[in-house]
N, C-alpha and C positions, 0 to 999 in steps of 0.2 A: 440768776445763780451763780454764778464762779466765772469772774470776769481777767482779762487778760492772763487767760490759761493756766491760773492757779487756782490748783484742785485738792489744797493738803486736805479737805475735809471730805477727797471722795475715794472709794475706794473701787475695783474691779466688780463689787456686786452692784454700787450705786453711791449716792450720799451718805457719808453719817448722819445718823438721825439721835441728837442731843433732845432730852426732854429737860424743861426746867418753868417753875410756877413762876406766874406772872410776877413782875418787878424793874426795878434799872438794873438789876444784874442782867437781865433776859435782855433787856432794851439796850444796852450796854453790846452785848455778844450778838445781838442778831445782823446786825452788819458786818462785824467779821467774819463770822462763819459763813454768809451765806455768799459771800464774795469769796469765800474759798473754796466753795463748792459743795457747803452739807448745810444740813436743816436744823433751827432751833424752834422749837413751840411744845407749846405747853398742854395738846392735844393728842398725844400721841403717847404711849406707855408700854413697858416691857414686852416682851423680849428687843422690841424694835428699836427703840431706843436708852440711850445712853442716860441715866438720872444725871444732873448735875443741880451742885446748888453753893450757895454762897461758902468762903471759907467761915470758918466757927460757929457754923449750922448744927444743935443739936438734934438728931436723928432717931426718932422711938421705933425705927421699923429695922429691925436685922435679918429680914427675909431679903429686902431688895436693897440692890448693891446703891449706893451714892458716892458720888466723886465731886472735887474739890472743880468748881467752876475756872481755878487757877488752871487749868490742862488746856483749856482754848487759849490762856495768853501765853504758858510755855511754850504749845507745838507751833503759836503764832512767832515768839520771840526764836526760836530754835530754826522755824522756818522747813517740820518734821513734825511727824506723829511721836510722839512721846508712849513712854508705855506707861500704857491708862492704872492697871494697877498700883502705880506710886501717888497715885492723888485719889483713892478709893479713902474715904472716909469710914474709919470705926465707930461704930453707934455707942460704943461704949466710952470712947473716949472725946468723942466730938464736943464743942462746948460752943456757948452765948446763944444765938439764937434755936427753934424748936421747929421742927417738920413734925406734923402729925400723919400717923397713916394713914387716916381717911381726912384728905385734905377736903378745906372750906376753901371754895371760889367766891364766897359772898362779898370778900373785902377788893375786888376786880372785878375791873369793867367786861363787857361781852367783848370787846376787841381784844383787850391781852389774855381772856384764854384763850380765846379762838386763835388765837396768832401762832 
């Protein structure tokens, strides 16, 4: 988990847990999150996890909050936790790619889904 004492994504209650669908963005963020004390997985659900998705993703679920994965990059750059709500995606104005409420895992390997 955290190396060199870097616990950016840890709280007194334990590691911050981020949920993200399998894909290249999740793969890119996995090591930086885990190296800083957090967890990123496709196999957790709210309320215990913070839903992340790539910037520009269209969200069709206005009952579950989604946040831009750029939150991770910006926190690392600032070396501190930033205000999460500033990265919240608005389902009415998000654009580009689409996330369905009922997500299908058919396009991903079993390792990607349960990682």
